[in-house]
N, C-alpha and C positions, 0 to 999 in steps of 0.2 A: 526718662527725665535725667538730665545731666547734673553732675555735682551734688549727688545725694549723700548726706551724712546721717547715720543713725545717731539719734540723741538719746533715746530711751526705749526700752521694751518692757511693757507690762503684761499682765495676764490676758488682757483683752485687745491691746492695740500696740502698734509700732508708732514711734514718734520720729520723724525724719526732718532734716533741714535741706532745703533746696533753694539756692540763691538767698533771697530775703524773705523766704516763706517757710512756715512750719506745717507739716502735713501729719495729721493723725489718721492712721489707717487701721481699721478694725480687721483683725486677721481671722482666717478660717480656723475652726476647731474640729479636728478630725474625730474626736470622741462623740460629737453630736451628729444626729441625723442631718443630712445636707439641707433639707427643707427648713428644719427648725433652726439650724445655724444661720441660714440666710435671713430668715425672718427676724431672729434676735439681733443680728448685726445691723439690719436696717432700722429696727425699732430704736435701738440704743443710739444710733447715729442721729436719727431724727429728733430724739429727745434731747440730746446734747446740743444740737443746733438750736432748738427752741429755747433752751435755757440761756445759751450764749446771746441769742438775739434779744431776749428780754433783759438780760443783765447789762447788755451794751447801752441800754437806755438809762441805766442807773449808775454804773461804776465803770472804771477803766478795765476793759478786757480786750484781748486781741480781736482785730477786725476780721470778719469772715470774708474771704476772697471768693471762694467757690466751694462746692461740695458735690458729692455723688452719693450713691447708696451706702457706701462704706467709708468714704474719705471726707475729712474736713480740712480744707486748706486755709490757713490763717496767716496774718501778717506776723513777722518775727518781731518781738518786742526787744529793743536794744537796751537791755538792762541785765541785771544779775538776780538770780534767785536769792531771796532773803535768807534761806537756810545756809547759804555759803558765808555770809558776813554780817548778819544782823547785829551781833554783839559789838562790832567795830564802828557802827554808824554813829556819828556825832549827834544826829537828830532822831535817835531811835524812838523817843517818846512821841514826837509828832507823827512818825510813821505808824506807830502802834495806834494812836488816836484815829488816824486815817483808816487803818484796817478795821477798827471797831465801827466807824461810821459807815464804811462800805458794807459790812455784814448787816448792819441795822437796815440799810436801804434794801438789801436783798431780802431779808426776812420780812420786812413790812410789805414787800411786793409778793410774798409767798414763794420765794425761791430759796431752796436749801442747797448749799454747795455740795455737801456730802463728804468732802475730803479736805477740810481746812487745815493746811499745814503751811509752814514757811517755804516748803519746796514747791508749793503751788501758788506762790506770790512772787512777782518780779518787780523789783524796785528800779525805776528809771531816775537816776540822780539829777539829770538835766531838768526834768519836769517836776521832780519831787512827787511822783505818782507811784502808787502801788497797783499793779495789774494783777487781777486774779485769773488763773489759768486752770485748765482741766476740770470741766464740769461733768466728767464721765460718770460719776457716782451721784450726781445731783438729781433733784426731783422738785416738784411743786407741792407746797403744803403751807397752810396757815396755822397748823397745830403748834402750840407752845412746846410740847414735848419734842417735836422734830427740831425746832429752833434751839432748844436747850442741848440736845444731843450734838447738833452741829457745832455749837460753841465748846462743848465738853471735849470734842475731838481735837479742837485747836488747843485747848488748855493742856491736854495730855501730850500733844505734839511739842508744845513749848517745854514742858517738863523733860521730855526725852531728848530734844535736840539742843535746847538752850538752857540747860539746868541752872546755871549760875545767875541767869537773868530772867528766868521764867516768871517769878512773882512780879517783878518790876514791869515786864512786858504785859502780863495779863491785866494788871491794874490799869495800865494806860489804854489797853484795848477796850476794857469795860467802860472807861470814861467816854470813849468814842461811841460805844454801843448804846449809851444813854439816850442817843438820838432816836432810838426805836420807840414806837408807840407802845409796844408790849414789853418794854425793858424790864419792869419790875416782875411781871409774871414769869418771864423767861429766866431771869437770874434766880428767882426762887425755885424754879423747876430744876435748874442745874444742880442745886444742892441735893435734890432727890435722886437725880441721875448718878451723882457721885457716890451717894450712900449705897445705891444698888450695886455699883461697880465694886465698892469695897466689900460688900457682902458676898458677892460672887467669888472674889479672890480668896475668901476665907474657906470656901467649901469646894 
């Protein structure tokens, strides 16, 4: 394939761009037995495909173009990662509300993203839409605990990457999340998750 550019390399996959497409390719792991490695890569690719397909019925995500046992080829979203310029957006509040609403839709459908950070959100200014990307750590669950942890990951990511605006962003995201049917239960559980985290840091 011509004109390939490496975008990112994670522990499990390479992300490359080719023309107007983005390809996520799960790479071999030499420390695993070949049969186990092959099985794991296929399972994780299928799981991510399933999550993307379900999420696409609910919120903006990249469209799946084609896939194989280890690759997922997606449309390239013509926008920028929120992590790069979130603080400078004039309409950051409405963007946060949209993020909260999208998470609520995912959670109500039993979809857990698993890695909610602004690096996994692309904002397209033309359409004023936030696209969620990289469902590689996601899974399906209706447990309030899993939803609370998913949100807690985002809160910690805001504190780490957007410290001066974290509280403002978080409040606006929670306003959007109120659309969730289990909003009260999930937000109450977040407090327990945070207390556990603080306890662990002390010991």
